[in-house]
C-alpha positions in Angstrom: -11.5 87.6 -75.7 -8.5 89.6 -77.0 -5.1 88.0 -77.6 -2.3 88.6 -75.0 0.5 91.0 -75.9 3.8 89.1 -76.4 6.8 91.4 -76.0 10.2 89.8 -76.4 13.6 91.4 -76.3 17.1 90.3 -75.2 17.4 90.2 -71.4 13.7 90.5 -70.6 12.4 89.0 -67.4 8.9 87.3 -67.1 6.7 85.8 -64.5 5.2 82.8 -66.3 2.3 80.6 -65.3 0.5 77.8 -67.0 -2.5 75.9 -65.7 -3.9 72.4 -66.4 -6.8 72.2 -68.8 -10.1 72.6 -66.9 -7.8 73.3 -63.8 -7.0 69.6 -63.6 -3.8 68.3 -62.2 -0.7 68.3 -64.4 1.5 66.4 -62.0 0.3 62.9 -60.9 3.4 62.1 -59.0 7.1 62.9 -58.3 8.3 61.3 -61.5 6.2 63.8 -63.4 7.7 66.7 -61.5 11.2 65.4 -62.1 10.5 65.1 -65.8 9.1 68.6 -65.9 12.3 69.9 -64.3 14.3 68.1 -66.9 12.6 70.2 -69.5 13.6 73.4 -67.6 17.1 72.1 -67.8 16.9 71.4 -71.6 15.3 74.8 -72.2 18.4 76.3 -70.5 20.8 74.1 -72.6 19.1 74.5 -76.0 17.5 78.0 -75.9 19.5 79.8 -73.2 16.6 80.2 -70.8 17.7 81.5 -67.5 15.4 80.0 -64.8 15.7 82.1 -61.7 12.7 80.8 -59.6 10.2 78.0 -60.0 7.4 76.4 -58.1 5.4 73.3 -59.2 1.9 73.2 -57.8 -0.8 70.6 -58.4 -2.5 72.0 -61.4 -0.1 74.8 -62.4 3.4 76.1 -62.2 5.2 79.4 -61.7 8.5 80.5 -63.3 10.6 83.6 -63.0 12.6 83.5 -66.2 15.1 85.6 -68.1 15.5 85.4 -71.9 19.0 86.6 -73.2 18.1 85.5 -76.7 14.7 87.2 -76.9 12.9 83.8 -77.4 10.3 83.3 -74.7 7.7 81.8 -77.1 10.3 79.2 -78.3 11.2 78.4 -74.7 7.6 77.9 -73.5 6.7 75.9 -76.6 9.6 73.5 -75.7 8.7 73.2 -72.0 4.9 72.8 -72.4 5.1 70.9 -75.6 7.7 68.4 -74.4 6.0 67.8 -71.1 2.5 67.4 -72.8 4.0 64.8 -75.1 5.6 62.9 -72.2 2.4 63.1 -70.1 0.1 61.9 -72.9 2.4 59.1 -73.9 2.8 57.8 -70.4 -1.0 57.7 -69.9 -2.0 56.8 -73.4 -4.1 59.9 -73.8 -4.4 62.6 -76.4 -5.3 66.3 -76.4 -4.4 69.4 -74.5 -2.8 69.2 -71.1 -2.5 72.9 -70.4 -5.4 75.4 -70.5 -5.0 77.7 -73.5 -1.9 80.0 -73.8 0.6 80.4 -71.0 0.4 83.7 -69.2 3.6 85.8 -69.2 4.0 89.1 -67.4 6.9 91.3 -68.4 8.7 92.3 -65.2 11.0 95.2 -64.3 13.8 93.3 -62.7 15.3 95.5 -60.1 12.0 96.8 -58.7 9.9 93.6 -58.5 11.8 90.4 -58.9 12.7 90.1 -55.2 9.0 90.4 -54.2 8.0 88.0 -57.0 10.5 85.4 -55.9 9.0 85.5 -52.4 5.5 85.3 -53.8 6.3 82.3 -55.9 8.2 80.5 -53.1 5.3 81.0 -50.7 2.7 79.5 -53.0 2.7 76.1 -51.1 2.2 77.9 -47.8 -0.7 79.9 -49.1 -2.2 76.7 -50.5 -1.9 75.0 -47.1 0.2 72.2 -48.4 3.3 73.2 -46.4 3.8 75.1 -43.2 7.1 76.6 -44.4 8.5 77.0 -47.9 11.5 74.9 -46.9 9.2 72.0 -46.3 8.1 71.9 -50.0 10.6 70.1 -52.2 9.2 71.2 -55.6 10.3 74.8 -55.7 13.6 76.6 -55.9 13.5 77.8 -52.4 15.8 75.2 -50.9 18.5 76.3 -53.3 18.1 79.9 -52.3 18.6 79.2 -48.6 21.4 76.6 -49.0 19.6 73.4 -47.9 19.8 71.7 -51.4 22.5 71.4 -54.0 21.8 73.9 -56.8 21.3 72.3 -60.3 23.4 73.8 -63.1 20.4 75.2 -65.0 19.1 77.2 -62.1 20.3 80.8 -61.5 20.1 81.9 -57.9 23.1 84.3 -57.8 21.3 87.2 -59.4 18.6 87.6 -56.9 20.7 86.5 -53.9 23.1 89.3 -54.9 20.5 91.8 -53.7 20.8 90.5 -50.2 24.6 90.3 -49.8 27.8 89.8 -51.7 28.7 86.9 -49.6 26.6 83.8 -50.6 26.2 82.5 -47.1 25.0 85.8 -45.7 22.8 86.3 -48.8 21.1 82.9 -48.1 20.4 83.9 -44.5 19.1 87.3 -45.4 16.9 85.8 -48.2 15.4 83.3 -45.7 14.6 86.1 -43.3 13.1 88.1 -46.2 10.7 85.3 -47.2 9.8 83.9 -43.8 9.2 87.2 -42.0 5.8 87.4 -43.7 4.7 83.9 -42.6 1.4 84.0 -40.8 0.8 87.6 -42.0 -1.6 89.0 -44.6 0.6 89.6 -47.6 -0.4 91.6 -50.7 0.5 90.1 -54.0 3.0 91.9 -56.2 0.7 90.8 -59.1 -1.9 93.2 -57.9 0.3 95.9 -59.5 0.2 94.4 -63.0 -0.7 96.9 -65.7 -3.0 95.7 -68.5 -2.4 92.1 -67.7 1.0 92.3 -69.3 3.5 94.6 -67.3 4.8 94.7 -63.8 6.9 97.7 -63.4 7.1 101.5 -63.0 5.7 104.0 -65.4 9.2 104.7 -66.6 9.8 101.0 -67.4 6.5 100.7 -69.2 7.2 103.9 -71.1 10.6 102.5 -72.1 9.1 99.2 -73.3 6.5 101.1 -75.2 9.0 103.3 -76.9 11.7 100.7 -77.7 9.8 97.4 -78.2 6.2 97.9 -79.2 5.3 98.9 -82.7 1.8 100.4 -83.0 1.7 101.1 -86.7 0.6 97.7 -88.0 -0.6 96.3 -84.7 -4.1 94.8 -84.3 -5.1 97.1 -81.4 -8.7 95.9 -81.5 -7.7 92.3 -80.7 -4.9 93.1 -78.3 -6.6 95.3 -75.6 -3.5 96.2 -73.7 -2.2 98.1 -76.8 -5.1 100.4 -76.6 -4.4 101.1 -72.9 -0.7 101.8 -73.8 -1.7 104.2 -76.5 -3.5 106.3 -74.1 -5.5 105.4 -71.0 -8.1 107.7 -69.7 -7.1 109.7 -66.6 -8.6 108.9 -63.3 -10.5 112.2 -63.5 -12.0 111.1 -66.9 -13.0 107.8 -65.3 -14.9 109.6 -62.5 -16.6 111.9 -65.0 -17.7 109.0 -67.1 -19.1 107.1 -64.1 -20.8 110.3 -62.8 -22.6 110.5 -66.2 -24.5 107.2 -65.6 -24.8 107.1 -61.8 -25.3 109.7 -59.1 -22.3 110.5 -57.0 -24.2 109.8 -53.8 -25.1 106.3 -55.0 -23.0 103.6 -53.0 -22.1 102.1 -56.4 -20.4 105.2 -57.6 -17.1 104.8 -55.9 -17.1 101.1 -56.5 -17.5 101.6 -60.2 -14.8 104.3 -60.2 -12.4 101.8 -58.6 -13.3 99.0 -60.9 -13.1 100.9 -64.1 -9.9 102.5 -63.1 -8.2 99.1 -62.7 -9.9 96.9 -65.3 -10.5 99.4 -68.1 -8.1 102.2 -67.3 -5.1 99.9 -66.6 -4.1 101.8 -63.4 -2.2 100.0 -60.6 -4.0 99.4 -57.3 -1.7 101.6 -55.3 -2.3 104.5 -57.6 -6.1 104.0 -57.5 -5.8 103.7 -53.7 -3.8 106.9 -53.4 -6.4 108.8 -55.4 -9.2 107.4 -53.2 -7.4 107.4 -49.8 -7.5 103.6 -49.6 -5.0 100.7 -49.5 -4.4 98.9 -52.7 -5.6 95.7 -51.1 -8.9 97.3 -50.2 -9.3 98.4 -53.8 -8.6 94.8 -54.9 -11.2 93.4 -52.6 -13.8 95.9 -53.7 -13.2 95.2 -57.3 -13.4 91.4 -56.8 -16.8 91.8 -55.1 -18.1 94.1 -57.8 -16.9 91.8 -60.5 -19.1 89.0 -59.1 -22.0 91.4 -58.7 -21.7 92.5 -62.4 -22.1 88.9 -63.5 -25.6 88.7 -62.1 -26.9 92.3 -62.3 -28.0 93.2 -65.9 -28.7 96.8 -65.0 -25.2 97.2 -63.6 -23.7 95.4 -66.6 -25.4 98.0 -68.9 -24.2 100.9 -66.9 -20.6 99.5 -67.1 -21.0 99.1 -70.8 -22.1 102.8 -71.1 -19.1 104.0 -69.1 -16.7 102.0 -71.2 -18.1 103.2 -74.5 -17.9 106.8 -73.2 -14.2 106.3 -72.3 -13.6 104.5 -75.6 -11.5 101.7 -74.0 -11.6 98.0 -74.7 -13.8 95.7 -72.7 
């Protein structure tokens, strides 16, 4: 498996998640959750981390974080390392608490952070552990809607500023924004992630590529997203490659086109959907089903390998 791409620059925003090893619980009780929040506070004090949104679930957590000092790795090393040391000492255990590396997606602030904040705050509702986000005490939602006293280390003003200049009105508008999708099918903003590393427009990705990524000495073979950034195949090239190994009238033809476009071409779901007259959510569902089929179908796996080799992209 290739290494993730770590892009750090002053003022960058990230959606960060980290899961328990073997998907096991990382919080055994409220004292654990309080201690974890204390490490968010110390990350703010020591390393300048600006925590905008958080949600602590049973076996993982979500953060929406800004890094004025261009030091995400240092911040996450502090948070995960300090919490692991606390957790292990309390329970007289040793070893890893978190599963591998944390996952950090670089986010275009103005375009996606509002949607991401809603997605994060609704995690407990989607997991059926709370009927409303306001009923869950281990997220930042209560501070956004004014039902809890905001800690000094949490920054809510930036995102609330999108909803109104007056803080009271902004809180009301944010509450409406989040809760208007309760009980409805909601697409995830993370469906639009490019290459597992970026959530933003083509212009934003192009700017990051130009300003903050150096290809000259980069290990492109072991960081697959770099290869995608260097030059992804066009959707037309994907179709030609698929057509070379499977008949266009075969029911699998379109499914393979959708799957390869997302997972090996790096295209966003809405762009693939537009090309194929489909909703992005329908593309996502089709790709999830095909991914499971590929695991158990050797012939299909060989066909996919041939397509990928023809496109010269990373698996």
